[in-house]
Structures are given as structure tokens and as C-alpha cells.
MMTF fields as JSON, N, C-alpha, C and O atoms, coordinates in Angstrom:
{
  "mmtfVersion": "1.0.0",
  "mmtfProducer": "UNKNOWN",
  "numBonds": 351,
  "numAtoms": 352,
  "numGroups": 88,
  "numChains": 1,
  "numModels": 1,
  "chainsPerModel": [1],
  "groupsPerChain": [88],
  "chainIdList": ["A"],
  "bondAtomList": [4, 2, 8, 6, 12, 10, 16, 14, 20, 18, 24, 22, 28, 26, 32, 30, 36, 34, 40, 38, 44, 42, 48, 46, 52, 50, 56, 54, 60, 58, 64, 62, 68, 66, 72, 70, 76, 74, 80, 78, 84, 82, 88, 86, 92, 90, 96, 94, 100, 98, 104, 102, 108, 106, 112, 110, 116, 114, 120, 118, 124, 122, 128, 126, 132, 130, 136, 134, 140, 138, 144, 142, 148, 146, 152, 150, 156, 154, 160, 158, 164, 162, 168, 166, 172, 170, 176, 174, 180, 178, 184, 182, 188, 186, 192, 190, 196, 194, 200, 198, 204, 202, 208, 206, 212, 210, 216, 214, 220, 218, 224, 222, 228, 226, 232, 230, 236, 234, 240, 238, 244, 242, 248, 246, 252, 250, 256, 254, 260, 258, 264, 262, 268, 266, 272, 270, 276, 274, 280, 278, 284, 282, 288, 286, 292, 290, 296, 294, 300, 298, 304, 302, 308, 306, 312, 310, 316, 314, 320, 318, 324, 322, 328, 326, 332, 330, 336, 334, 340, 338, 344, 342, 348, 346],
  "bondOrderList": [1, 1, 1, 1, 1, 1, 1, 1, 1, 1, 1, 1, 1, 1, 1, 1, 1, 1, 1, 1, 1, 1, 1, 1, 1, 1, 1, 1, 1, 1, 1, 1, 1, 1, 1, 1, 1, 1, 1, 1, 1, 1, 1, 1, 1, 1, 1, 1, 1, 1, 1, 1, 1, 1, 1, 1, 1, 1, 1, 1, 1, 1, 1, 1, 1, 1, 1, 1, 1, 1, 1, 1, 1, 1, 1, 1, 1, 1, 1, 1, 1, 1, 1, 1, 1, 1, 1],
  "groupList": [{"groupName": "UNK", "atomNameList": ["N", "CA", "C", "O"], "elementList": ["N", "C", "C", "O"], "formalChargeList": [0, 0, 0, 0], "bondAtomList": [1, 0, 2, 1, 3, 2], "bondOrderList": [1, 1, 2], "singleLetterCode": "X", "chemCompType": "L-PEPTIDE LINKING"}],
  "groupTypeList": [0, 0, 0, 0, 0, 0, 0, 0, 0, 0, 0, 0, 0, 0, 0, 0, 0, 0, 0, 0, 0, 0, 0, 0, 0, 0, 0, 0, 0, 0, 0, 0, 0, 0, 0, 0, 0, 0, 0, 0, 0, 0, 0, 0, 0, 0, 0, 0, 0, 0, 0, 0, 0, 0, 0, 0, 0, 0, 0, 0, 0, 0, 0, 0, 0, 0, 0, 0, 0, 0, 0, 0, 0, 0, 0, 0, 0, 0, 0, 0, 0, 0, 0, 0, 0, 0, 0, 0],
  "groupIdList": [1, 2, 3, 4, 5, 6, 7, 8, 9, 10, 11, 12, 13, 14, 15, 16, 17, 18, 19, 20, 21, 22, 23, 24, 25, 26, 27, 28, 29, 30, 31, 32, 33, 34, 35, 36, 37, 38, 39, 40, 41, 42, 43, 44, 45, 46, 47, 48, 49, 50, 51, 52, 53, 54, 55, 56, 57, 58, 59, 60, 61, 62, 63, 64, 65, 66, 67, 68, 69, 70, 71, 72, 73, 74, 75, 76, 77, 78, 79, 80, 81, 82, 83, 84, 85, 86, 87, 88],
  "secStructList": [7, 2, 2, 2, 2, 2, 2, 2, 2, 2, 2, 2, 2, 2, 2, 2, 2, 2, 2, 2, 2, 2, 2, 2, 2, 2, 2, 2, 6, 6, 7, 7, 7, 2, 2, 2, 2, 2, 2, 2, 2, 2, 2, 2, 2, 2, 2, 2, 2, 2, 2, 2, 2, 2, 2, 2, 2, 2, 2, 2, 2, 2, 2, 2, 2, 2, 7, 7, 1, 7, 7, 7, 7, 7, 6, 6, 1, 1, 1, 1, 1, 7, 7, 6, 6, 1, 7, 7],
  "xCoordList": [-11.636, -10.634, -9.287, -8.262, -9.288, -8.033, -7.451, -6.233, -8.322, -7.856, -7.148, -6.141, -7.67, -7.042, -5.68, -4.727, -5.58, -4.297, -3.292, -2.121, -3.744, -2.876, -2.399, -1.229, -3.305, -2.935, -1.946, -1.037, -2.117, -1.187, 0.191, 1.205, 0.237, 1.518, 2.205, 3.417, 1.452, 2.032, 2.487, 3.482, 1.771, 2.179, 3.5, 4.372, 3.651, 4.9, 6.06, 7.156, 5.826, 6.872, 7.251, 8.434, 6.264, 6.577, 7.306, 8.163, 6.982, 7.721, 9.164, 10.075, 9.371, 10.735, 11.531, 12.666, 10.952, 11.672, 11.847, 12.815, 10.929, 11.1, 12.321, 13.155, 12.42, 13.576, 14.867, 15.922, 14.783, 15.962, 16.411, 17.61, 15.47, 15.812, 16.467, 17.37, 16.019, 16.644, 18.072, 18.969, 18.279, 19.625, 20.55, 21.716, 20.036, 20.843, 21.158, 22.258, 20.218, 20.459, 21.56, 22.432, 21.515, 22.569, 23.919, 24.941, 23.929, 25.165, 25.701, 26.915, 24.813, 25.239, 26.088, 27.001, 25.802, 26.575, 27.971, 28.793, 28.26, 29.6, 30.492, 31.679, 29.935, 30.715, 31.618, 31.261, 32.783, 33.731, 33.63, 33.977, 33.168, 33.051, 31.775, 30.69, 31.872, 30.669, 29.644, 28.441, 30.112, 29.181, 28.432, 27.22, 29.146, 28.496, 27.527, 26.467, 27.889, 26.983, 25.678, 24.594, 25.785, 24.575, 23.686, 22.47, 24.277, 23.475, 22.819, 21.651, 23.557, 23.003, 21.959, 20.943, 22.21, 21.266, 19.921, 18.879, 19.938, 18.678, 17.99, 16.761, 18.758, 18.16, 17.459, 16.36, 18.093, 17.474, 16.23, 15.238, 16.278, 15.096, 13.94, 12.781, 14.244, 13.195, 12.592, 11.377, 13.445, 12.928, 12.034, 10.97, 12.469, 11.693, 10.361, 9.322, 10.382, 9.157, 8.144, 6.97, 8.586, 7.658, 7.121, 5.921, 7.99, 7.515, 6.62, 5.683, 6.881, 6.008, 4.632, 3.609, 4.612, 3.324, 2.519, 1.316, 3.17, 2.462, 2.015, 0.905, 2.878, 2.51, 1.32, 0.455, 1.267, 0.109, -1.158, -2.22, -1.046, -2.201, -2.685, -3.889, -1.754, -2.138, -2.768, -3.738, -2.213, -2.764, -4.178, -5.051, -4.408, -5.751, -6.745, -7.904, -6.308, -7.194, -7.548, -8.681, -6.572, -6.831, -7.822, -8.739, -7.63, -8.55, -9.948, -10.936, -10.034, -11.338, -12.036, -13.254, -11.27, -11.855, -12.276, -13.168, -11.645, -11.996, -13.322, -13.908, -13.793, -15.098, -16.189, -16.46, -16.799, -17.838, -19.205, -20.131, -19.343, -20.625, -20.714, -19.919, -21.652, -21.793, -22.402, -23.148, -22.083, -22.626, -24.116, -24.536, -24.917, -26.355, -26.606, -25.93, -27.562, -27.852, -28.484, -29.192, -28.221, -28.82, -30.242, -30.499, -31.161, -32.578, -32.924, -33.878, -32.194, -32.562, -32.008, -32.318, -31.198, -30.622, -31.647, -31.576, -32.592, -33.541, -34.948, -35.872, -35.113, -36.47, -36.805, -37.967, -35.876, -36.184, -35.937, -35.861, -35.809, -35.527, -34.01, -33.235, -33.599, -32.196, -31.521, -30.396, -32.141, -31.523, -32.12, -33.136, -31.493, -32.072, -32.053, -32.862, -31.179, -31.105, -31.711, -31.202, -32.796, -33.368, -34.308, -34.745, -34.626, -35.448, -36.937, -37.701, -37.377, -38.807, -39.421, -40.625],
  "yCoordList": [-8.292, -9.343, -8.788, -9.036, -8.032, -7.468, -6.466, -6.374, -5.716, -4.725, -5.398, -4.891, -6.53, -7.25, -7.798, -7.749, -8.316, -8.825, -7.677, -7.849, -6.519, -5.35, -4.93, -4.589, -4.954, -4.577, -5.571, -5.174, -6.86, -7.875, -7.671, -7.779, -7.376, -7.13, -5.904, -5.922, -4.849, -3.649, -3.911, -3.342, -4.764, -5.133, -5.903, -5.665, -6.806, -7.57, -6.638, -6.788, -5.678, -4.72, -3.868, -3.622, -3.416, -2.601, -3.416, -2.878, -4.702, -5.544, -5.741, -5.793, -5.852, -5.944, -4.698, -4.807, -3.514, -2.289, -2.108, -1.484, -2.641, -2.61, -3.444, -2.994, -4.643, -5.494, -4.9, -4.998, -4.286, -3.635, -2.462, -2.255, -1.702, -0.597, -1.085, -0.434, -2.225, -2.796, -3.245, -3.077, -3.816, -4.223, -3.002, -3.055, -1.926, -0.706, -0.134, 0.374, -0.21, 0.263, -0.553, 0.0, -1.864, -2.71, -2.386, -2.393, -2.101, -1.733, -0.397, -0.199, 0.518, 1.846, 1.76, 2.565, 0.806, 0.689, 0.123, 0.145, -0.375, -0.874, 0.198, -0.036, 1.351, 2.411, 3.112, 3.253, 3.549, 4.249, 5.765, 6.49, 6.247, 7.68, 8.202, 7.715, 9.181, 9.682, 10.303, 10.122, 11.031, 11.652, 10.59, 10.692, 9.576, 8.49, 7.734, 7.301, 7.571, 6.893, 7.667, 7.088, 8.965, 9.773, 9.763, 9.606, 9.928, 9.945, 8.591, 8.531, 7.515, 6.181, 5.847, 5.22, 6.263, 6.012, 6.671, 6.025, 7.95, 8.648, 8.156, 8.118, 7.78, 7.241, 5.918, 5.674, 5.07, 3.78, 3.962, 3.257, 4.896, 5.141, 5.696, 5.381, 6.515, 7.022, 5.898, 5.844, 4.997, 3.842, 2.973, 2.531, 2.733, 1.893, 2.556, 1.896, 3.844, 4.557, 4.568, 4.267, 4.91, 5.007, 3.636, 3.488, 2.626, 1.297, 0.68, -0.042, 0.942, 0.414, 1.086, 0.422, 2.391, 3.093, 2.637, 2.4, 2.516, 2.055, 0.6, 0.246, -0.242, -1.644, -1.78, -2.627, -0.953, -0.983, -0.556, -1.15, 0.467, 0.91, -0.152, -0.371, -0.818, -1.886, -3.059, -3.649, -3.399, -4.511, -4.186, -5.053, -2.947, -2.564, -2.585, -2.953, -2.196, -2.265, -3.7, -3.99, -4.608, -6.019, -6.581, -7.32, -6.227, -6.706, -6.149, -6.872, -4.871, -4.251, -4.88, -5.059, -5.214, -5.844, -7.28, -7.811, -7.911, -9.284, -9.404, -10.485, -8.318, -8.324, -8.223, -7.143, -9.332, -9.316, -9.046, -8.668, -9.234, -9.029, -7.587, -7.178, -6.813, -5.451, -5.482, -6.399, -4.498, -4.434, -4.109, -3.279, -4.754, -4.453, -3.05, -2.624, -2.339, -0.988, -1.059, -2.011, -0.062, 0.004, 0.518, 1.482, -0.133, 0.206, 1.555, 2.189, 2.015, 3.264, 4.506, 5.617, 4.365, 5.541, 6.365, 7.593, 5.736, 6.47, 6.521, 7.027, 6.01, 5.945, 7.14, 7.286, 7.992, 9.179, 9.035, 10.041, 7.809, 7.654, 7.678, 7.731, 7.64, 7.758, 6.419, 6.387, 5.355, 4.054, 3.28, 3.687, 2.15, 1.294, 1.912, 1.517, 2.847, 3.411, 4.773, 5.588, 5.083, 6.429, 6.66, 7.79, 5.629, 5.784, 5.791, 5.967, 5.614, 5.664, 4.292, 4.147],
  "zCoordList": [-14.021, -14.05, -14.512, -13.877, -15.624, -16.132, -15.144, -14.99, -14.475, -13.51, -12.336, -11.842, -11.894, -10.789, -11.211, -10.433, -12.426, -12.918, -13.002, -12.663, -13.449, -13.531, -12.14, -11.96, -11.153, -9.789, -9.181, -8.452, -9.478, -8.977, -9.601, -8.91, -10.899, -11.562, -10.969, -10.751, -10.707, -10.098, -8.668, -8.22, -7.953, -6.599, -6.627, -5.791, -7.566, -7.684, -8.029, -7.489, -8.923, -9.285, -8.076, -7.843, -7.306, -6.132, -5.066, -4.365, -4.932, -3.991, -4.442, -3.616, -5.757, -6.281, -5.913, -5.449, -6.114, -5.795, -4.292, -3.856, -3.499, -2.048, -1.651, -0.865, -2.189, -1.89, -2.449, -1.822, -3.623, -4.2, -3.327, -3.14, -2.797, -1.899, -0.619, -0.095, -0.114, 1.085, 0.779, 1.605, -0.409, -0.803, -0.954, -0.563, -1.512, -1.658, -0.277, -0.057, 0.645, 2.008, 2.681, 3.351, 2.499, 3.07, 2.44, 3.126, 1.139, 0.456, 0.957, 1.011, 1.322, 1.769, 3.032, 3.218, 3.89, 5.125, 4.891, 5.807, 3.713, 3.389, 2.759, 2.534, 2.479, 1.836, 2.844, 4.014, 2.388, 3.259, 3.123, 4.056, 1.993, 1.751, 2.403, 2.086, 3.309, 3.989, 3.04, 3.223, 2.031, 1.087, 0.293, 0.103, -0.169, -0.917, -0.019, -0.472, 1.268, 2.191, 2.353, 2.28, 2.57, 2.794, 1.561, 1.675, 0.385, -0.837, -1.096, -1.481, -0.888, -1.106, -0.05, -0.351, 1.179, 2.268, 1.993, 2.103, 1.636, 1.391, 0.122, 0.065, -0.889, -2.116, -1.831, -2.329, -1.034, -0.72, 0.145, -0.038, 1.077, 1.906, 1.082, 1.351, 0.089, -0.789, -1.622, -1.812, -2.121, -2.867, -1.992, -2.425, -0.767, 0.157, 0.482, 0.476, 0.762, 1.134, -0.005, 0.206, -1.196, -2.33, -2.708, -2.94, -2.774, -3.172, -2.107, -2.446, -0.828, 0.22, 0.177, 0.341, -0.044, -0.115, -1.331, -1.223, -2.476, -3.67, -3.515, -3.912, -2.937, -2.716, -1.788, -2.008, -0.748, 0.146, -0.586, -0.398, -1.415, -2.194, -3.162, -3.292, -3.848, -4.776, -4.034, -4.509, -2.863, -2.079, -1.606, -1.627, -1.18, -0.735, -1.896, -1.706, -3.088, -4.25, -4.597, -4.982, -4.46, -4.733, -3.721, -4.081, -2.454, -1.406, -1.635, -1.504, -1.976, -2.216, -3.417, -3.405, -4.452, -5.642, -5.346, -6.007, -4.361, -4.001, -3.286, -3.231, -2.748, -2.077, -3.137, -3.662, -3.439, -4.468, -3.873, -4.591, -2.574, -1.911, -1.43, -0.585, -1.941, -1.422, -0.024, 0.319, 0.755, 2.109, 2.048, 1.241, 2.893, 2.879, 3.429, 4.365, 2.864, 3.361, 4.749, 5.076, 5.535, 6.868, 6.728, 6.007, 7.422, 7.264, 7.87, 7.42, 8.861, 9.523, 8.834, 9.264, 7.777, 7.135, 6.37, 6.396, 5.693, 4.874, 5.47, 4.833, 6.666, 7.222, 8.08, 8.46, 8.407, 9.191, 10.676, 11.381, 11.177, 12.594, 12.822, 11.867, 14.073, 14.419, 14.651, 15.151, 14.318, 14.485, 15.634, 16.198, 15.993, 17.012, 18.406, 19.245, 18.686, 20.042, 20.157, 20.926, 19.424, 19.447, 20.631, 20.849, 21.391, 22.576, 22.326, 23.276, 21.137, 20.857, 20.898, 20.684]
}
């Protein structure tokens, strides 16, 4: 339970930085200095990339934790046969 709350909090933080990176990217296109534009552009893209990757990871952990039902084991894995299509 605590782990899921922690993952949700981290997901919200990563979404905040994703939106902040988009705002910085929009601001970069208003700059007149080419050097400042390039530095701001790449900084915003790095923020967007890292926060999107972390947010996806946190979201997948939340989804995985939400699955309370374990998958049933396949009967043919430990029985020695090759499964339903073995031809026997």
C-alpha cells in the first residue's frame, strides 16, 4: 500500500516536470539569442525525455502492483510434454 502511494507521488512529480519541460520548450522559441535558444531547447528536451521515461516506469509499476491476481501456471511446463500441439 505504501509503495503504491509512493509510486503515485513520484508519477505526479514526473508529470509536473514533463509539463514544466514543455513550458520551457515553448519559452525557448521566444528567445532572440541563438545560443540561448539552443541551450534552452536542449535543456527542455532533456527534462521532457527524463521525466517521460521515469513517469512511464512509475505508471507501469503502479499497473503491475494493481494486479492482485497472479497468473495461473501452465500445466505443460513441468509435465515433460511440449504443450497442447505436440502431436501425441
